NUVEXDREN-927560 format. One line per 10 residues: number of its first residue (from 1); their letters; for each residue x negated, y negated, z of C-alpha. Coordinates in Angstrom, 3 decimals. Layout:
<recs>
NUM	A	X Y Z | ... $
</recs>
This chain:
<recs>
1	XXXXXXXXXX	-23.545 -8.989 -1.224 | -22.777 -10.005 -4.807 | -19.330 -11.488 -5.509 | -18.229 -11.883 -9.119 | -15.085 -13.443 -10.606 | -12.810 -10.838 -12.175 | -10.180 -10.928 -14.903 | -7.805 -8.161 -15.931 | -8.395 -7.408 -19.602 | -7.047 -4.308 -21.315 $
11	XXXXXXXXXX	-8.120 -3.634 -24.877 | -5.668 -3.474 -27.763 | -6.789 0.093 -28.464 | -5.793 1.234 -24.969 | -2.390 -0.454 -25.286 | -1.797 1.029 -28.743 | -2.655 4.508 -27.467 | -0.250 4.041 -24.551 | 2.581 2.998 -26.881 | 2.021 6.032 -29.089 $
21	XXXXXXXXXX	1.988 8.412 -26.143 | 5.210 6.939 -24.740 | 6.893 7.201 -28.138 | 5.954 10.905 -28.326 | 7.235 11.747 -24.841 | 8.871 15.160 -24.693 | 11.748 15.134 -22.220 | 12.757 18.281 -20.394 | 16.136 18.973 -18.825 | 16.402 18.373 -15.119 $
31	XXXXXXXXXX	16.153 21.352 -12.804 | 18.409 19.633 -10.284 | 21.559 21.577 -11.158 | 22.143 23.265 -7.807 | 22.714 20.180 -5.714 | 19.149 20.202 -4.380 | 16.774 17.278 -5.083 | 14.486 18.096 -7.993 | 12.451 14.922 -8.440 | 12.654 12.355 -11.211 $
41	XXXXXXXXXX	12.903 13.569 -14.786 | 15.382 14.193 -17.591 | 17.534 11.322 -18.762 | 16.605 9.176 -15.792 | 12.965 9.317 -16.793 | 13.900 8.588 -20.403 | 15.550 5.361 -19.278 | 12.458 4.277 -17.363 | 10.127 5.113 -20.231 | 12.253 3.084 -22.623 $
51	XXXXXXXXXX	12.072 0.121 -20.254 | 8.306 0.562 -19.941 | 7.992 0.443 -23.722 | 9.502 -3.063 -23.616 | 7.194 -4.272 -20.846 | 5.056 -7.173 -22.089 | 1.598 -6.364 -20.746 | -0.104 -9.307 -22.434 | 2.225 -11.700 -20.609 | 1.590 -9.743 -17.427 $
61	XXXXXXXXXX	-2.173 -10.083 -17.863 | -1.759 -13.845 -18.118 | 0.277 -13.868 -14.921 | -2.199 -11.660 -13.053 | -5.145 -13.733 -14.197 | -3.536 -16.859 -12.791 | -4.395 -15.352 -9.391 | -8.008 -15.583 -8.203 | -9.636 -12.162 -8.406 | -13.118 -10.931 -7.610 $
71	XXXXXXXXXX	-15.264 -7.855 -7.268 | -17.881 -7.468 -4.567 | -20.571 -4.951 -3.730 | -19.341 -3.588 -0.399 | -21.366 -0.892 1.333 | -22.794 0.344 -1.941 | -19.740 0.369 -4.183 | -17.499 -2.091 -6.006 | -14.403 -3.410 -4.274 | -11.835 -5.492 -6.153 $
81	XXXXXXXXXX	-9.646 -8.059 -4.427 | -7.271 -10.912 -5.140 | -7.253 -14.068 -3.045 | -4.421 -16.535 -2.451 | -5.789 -19.540 -0.600 | -3.766 -22.018 1.480 | -1.765 -24.466 -0.597 | -2.106 -27.276 1.956 | -4.325 -28.258 4.900 | -3.212 -26.795 8.217 $
91	XXXXXXXXXX	-4.311 -26.985 11.819 | -4.689 -23.204 11.899 | -5.550 -21.000 8.921 | -5.327 -17.240 9.474 | -7.418 -15.043 7.154 | -5.049 -12.180 6.369 | -5.532 -8.818 4.679 | -2.496 -7.417 2.837 | -3.072 -3.676 2.534 | -1.220 -1.435 0.109 $
101	XXXXXXXXXX	-0.706 2.312 0.195 | 0.111 5.064 -2.284 | 1.475 5.103 -4.943 | 0.874 1.396 -5.185 | -1.666 -1.284 -6.063 | -2.677 -4.785 -5.084 | 0.086 -6.172 -7.317 | 2.715 -4.974 -4.824 | 1.708 -7.782 -2.485 | 1.516 -10.669 -4.942 $
111	XXXXXXXXXX	5.205 -11.616 -4.431 | 4.663 -11.532 -0.666 | 1.507 -13.637 -0.937 | 3.420 -16.212 -2.969 | 6.190 -16.304 -0.364 | 3.688 -16.749 2.478 | 1.902 -19.542 0.610 | 5.173 -21.371 -0.074 | 5.996 -21.408 3.629 | 2.721 -22.981 4.753 $
121	XXXXXXXXXX	3.094 -25.866 7.223 | 0.793 -28.484 8.702 | 0.402 -26.189 11.725 | -0.044 -22.740 10.143 | -1.255 -21.375 6.811 | -2.846 -18.149 5.605 | -5.901 -17.371 3.486 | -4.742 -14.122 1.919 | -7.005 -11.328 0.693 | -5.426 -8.403 -1.198 $
131	XXXXXXXXXX	-7.920 -5.622 -1.885 | -7.517 -2.699 -4.225 | -8.272 0.138 -1.811 | -11.278 2.349 -2.668 | -10.412 4.594 -5.606 | -7.444 2.476 -6.646 | -7.329 0.405 -9.853 | -10.568 -1.605 -10.107 | -12.209 -0.442 -6.831 | -14.755 2.357 -6.828 $
141	XXXXXXXXXX	-14.887 5.308 -4.480 | -17.662 5.300 -1.872 | -20.090 8.135 -1.356 | -18.856 10.704 1.132 | -15.335 11.537 2.315 | -12.694 8.836 1.911 | -11.405 8.701 5.474 | -9.340 6.003 7.153 | -12.385 4.823 9.084 | -14.445 4.640 5.868 $
151	XXXXXXXXXX	-11.772 2.430 4.294 | -11.660 0.324 7.468 | -15.410 -0.240 7.369 | -15.129 -1.405 3.748 | -12.387 -3.851 4.715 | -14.306 -5.157 7.700 | -17.438 -5.687 5.590 | -15.380 -7.475 2.937 | -13.832 -9.890 5.420 | -16.898 -10.575 7.577 $
161	XXXXXXXXXX	-20.026 -10.001 5.482 | -18.683 -10.955 2.049 | -16.106 -13.643 2.823 | -17.581 -14.859 6.115 | -14.477 -14.696 8.309 | -15.438 -14.053 11.948 | -11.842 -13.055 12.758 | -8.933 -11.989 10.584 | -5.530 -10.313 10.676 | -4.129 -7.404 8.704 $
171	XXXXXXXXXX	-0.682 -6.449 7.453 | 0.341 -3.257 5.686 | 1.463 0.323 5.832 | 0.682 3.826 4.637 | -3.028 4.225 3.732 | -3.830 0.538 4.199 | -1.977 0.438 7.490 | -3.782 3.555 8.664 | -7.110 1.935 7.874 | -5.964 -1.185 9.722 $
181	XXXXXXXXXX	-5.406 0.833 12.890 | -9.095 1.780 12.780 | -9.985 -1.912 12.478 | -8.014 -2.485 15.655 | -9.784 0.406 17.368 | -13.387 -0.160 16.258 | -13.535 -3.923 15.606 | -10.981 -5.439 18.002 | -13.190 -8.464 18.610 | -12.760 -9.411 14.940 $
191	XXXXXXXXXX	-9.062 -8.660 14.629 | -6.549 -11.404 15.430 | -3.739 -8.881 15.146 | -2.299 -5.989 13.143 | 1.244 -5.974 11.783 | 2.168 -2.490 10.597 | 5.068 -1.117 8.571 | 4.245 2.436 9.608 | 3.541 2.631 13.339 | 0.552 4.644 14.514 $
201	XXXXXXXXXX	1.027 7.979 16.197 | -0.836 8.781 19.418 | -3.770 11.164 19.201 | -1.799 13.620 21.322 | 1.463 14.116 19.442 | 2.925 16.488 22.004 | 6.451 15.150 22.602 | 6.829 13.660 26.054 | 10.520 12.748 25.912 | 13.676 14.208 24.399 $
211	XXXXXXXXXX	13.740 11.317 21.939 | 10.194 12.084 20.774 | 11.026 15.782 20.355 | 14.116 14.965 18.307 | 12.071 12.667 16.107 | 9.337 15.233 15.441 | 11.935 17.931 14.712 | 13.628 15.638 12.180 | 10.251 14.713 10.680 | 9.366 18.376 10.168 $
221	XXXXXXXXXX	12.710 18.967 8.485 | 12.192 15.973 6.213 | 8.699 17.132 5.258 | 10.193 20.404 4.047 | 11.928 18.503 1.242 | 9.491 15.637 0.660 | 5.996 16.896 1.378 | 5.286 18.809 -1.834 | 3.578 15.881 -3.545 | 1.135 15.542 -0.643 $
231	XXXXXXXXXX	0.343 19.251 -0.540 | -0.431 19.259 -4.265 | -2.618 16.149 -4.150 | -4.413 17.426 -1.062 | -5.105 20.943 -2.311 | -5.176 20.673 -6.131 | -5.904 17.005 -6.885 | -7.881 17.675 -10.066 | -5.140 19.846 -11.546 | -2.333 17.345 -11.121 $
241	XXXXXXXXXX	-4.620 14.455 -12.080 | -5.386 16.198 -15.404 | -1.670 16.278 -16.221 | -0.893 12.738 -15.077 | -4.022 11.271 -16.660 | -2.934 12.602 -20.070 | 0.788 11.775 -19.975 | 1.929 8.238 -19.140 | 5.525 9.449 -18.852 | 4.417 12.098 -16.365 $
251	XXXXXXXXXX	2.435 9.488 -14.465 | 5.479 7.231 -14.325 | 7.670 10.083 -13.086 | 5.183 10.970 -10.317 | 5.030 7.360 -9.125 | 8.686 6.433 -9.594 | 9.835 9.514 -7.689 | 8.200 8.200 -4.509 | 9.295 4.604 -5.071 | 12.834 5.954 -5.383 $
261	XXXXXXXXXX	12.512 7.994 -2.179 | 10.730 5.417 -0.047 | 12.137 2.028 -1.040 | 15.100 1.013 1.108 | 17.792 1.521 -1.492 | 15.644 3.366 -4.024 | 14.717 2.115 -7.464 | 17.936 0.104 -7.603 | 16.413 -2.545 -5.300 | 13.085 -2.727 -7.168 $
271	XXXXXXXXXX	12.406 -5.027 -10.084 | 11.297 -2.528 -12.769 | 8.418 -4.854 -13.624 | 6.904 -4.134 -10.182 | 6.918 -0.418 -10.952 | 5.448 -0.883 -14.430 | 2.639 -3.117 -13.136 | 1.558 -0.347 -10.795 | 1.899 2.384 -13.426 | -0.078 0.305 -15.928 $
281	XXXXXXXXXX	-2.926 -0.218 -13.475 | -3.194 3.508 -12.763 | -3.073 4.274 -16.487 | -5.520 1.737 -17.881 | -8.093 2.337 -15.124 | -7.678 6.122 -15.121 | -7.512 5.937 -11.334 | -4.630 8.264 -10.535 | -7.119 11.034 -9.725 | -9.317 8.892 -7.499 $
291	XXXXXXXXXX	-6.209 7.640 -5.699 | -5.752 11.249 -4.550 | -9.175 11.323 -2.878 | -7.917 10.288 0.552 | -5.409 13.188 0.419 | -8.116 15.657 -0.602 | -10.390 14.355 2.191 | -7.710 14.286 4.889 | -9.370 17.021 6.977 | -12.443 14.799 7.445 $
301	XXXXXXXXXX	-10.466 12.252 9.480 | -11.394 12.315 13.149 | -9.154 11.390 16.098 | -8.758 7.631 16.300 | -9.770 5.796 19.493 | -7.140 3.660 21.234 | -6.089 0.561 19.298 | -6.896 -2.406 21.523 | -6.237 -5.295 19.124 | -2.778 -6.924 19.359 $
311	XXXXXXXXXX	-0.218 -4.938 17.353 | 3.193 -5.772 15.952 | 5.467 -3.244 14.298 | 7.757 -4.226 11.426 | 9.328 -0.811 11.007 | 9.785 0.399 7.445 | 13.309 1.602 6.796 | 12.528 4.876 5.068 | 13.650 8.429 5.810 | 10.649 9.767 7.698 $
321	XXXXXXXXXX	10.740 6.897 10.217 | 14.416 7.219 11.026 | 14.658 7.397 14.819 | 10.973 6.608 15.422 | 10.673 6.112 19.212 | 8.900 3.020 20.494 | 7.265 5.221 23.143 | 5.020 6.783 20.477 | 3.404 3.512 19.477 | 3.114 2.539 23.135 $
331	XXXXXXXXXX	0.932 5.614 23.607 | -1.242 4.697 20.597 | -1.928 1.030 21.340 | -2.849 -0.909 24.450 | -1.439 -4.297 23.413 | 1.938 -3.992 21.690 | 3.281 -7.489 21.066 | 6.339 -6.823 18.898 | 8.537 -3.965 17.694 | 10.954 -5.172 15.020 $
341	XXXXXXXXXX	13.423 -3.221 12.897 | 14.324 -5.383 9.877 | 17.740 -5.253 8.296 | 16.271 -4.174 4.951 | 12.930 -3.182 3.481 | 11.123 0.122 3.102 | 7.724 1.482 2.131 | 7.113 -1.287 -0.419 | 8.454 -4.085 1.759 | 6.204 -6.753 0.279 $
351	XXXXXXXXXX	7.807 -6.235 -3.123 | 11.281 -5.282 -1.865 | 11.819 -8.189 0.533 | 9.034 -10.769 0.110 | 10.932 -13.671 1.702 | 12.012 -11.997 4.968 | 8.666 -10.203 5.209 | 6.799 -13.501 4.895 | 8.939 -14.912 7.720 | 8.096 -11.911 9.909 $
361	XXXXXXXXXX	4.379 -12.358 9.205 | 4.505 -16.038 10.122 | 6.425 -15.219 13.279 | 4.007 -12.527 14.458 | 0.688 -14.142 13.624 | 1.965 -17.568 14.591 | 2.642 -16.262 18.082 | -0.906 -14.911 18.343 | -2.742 -18.019 17.190 | -0.526 -20.323 19.260 $
371	XX	-1.390 -18.221 22.322 | -5.082 -18.323 21.413 $
</recs>
């Protein structure tokens, strides 16, 4: 499989077009006048767009290109990834996937990778691989439905066939975490361990306790107010992609709305630069539509076998996981090693809380390799 060095390079014409489009943004009044949530628009969006206009992308390119990046032919399509190697020799080096979700990009995990690298010791270090998931940023979609198992097979091929790691670990949530659960179910012999922000659900979701029933009832109620984005992207992905692919302000609103909902503390706890990096990558690669593919292909996902690799949960503090019962993950995995609820950190924990998250990663994987 061919591996090629990669550099982020956006043309001046693309950047000039983006600036002009942002300057011509037409702002509409917010519909949220009845006390009900209405999304992210109006004056709040204006403030974000104005900040985006001051974002120095050329300086950001220089920063991104200081990180090793590559593309590889993986199972017939191009996969992009960044790599942060150990900064010092160590007795044990754990190859580790950091796996993003939606609406995000590989850049979300660069602060976390830096924090992990800084904490390397003579006993334990990590060789970190941060892929752009298929259809995101610089990674191409594969042929066929984009299911969680298809993503998992790409990741496994990247780590074993391309990079030559016989065993590796994985950390992440959302789409990346869902793919990781398939790694733990179909390639447990290659997986040192999985640390997940979003715990897996058992194949049979019939509540077996009062706590599980209360959780599923609350989840259904939450979905009534939050699930519209998913329904649109799953049923009319081309329609919404046409709008977002033509309006950078609309794209920013669509992304920022979920960062505001799912970060622990909303946009107030996020460095705006993190948000603009992600929005820029979707814009310049035109990949917002392909990022919807896994929503459009959701019905092609089959029931997942039991996860037999060691699993640790670092529970994201976001609304839909409030009250998540440990019994659910115990029915989905056969080897649960840890179930932690951090003090802070939500859907984008790697960017929200890189230091504490790095400590949790070292703690979990350190326990596994010391045992081994």
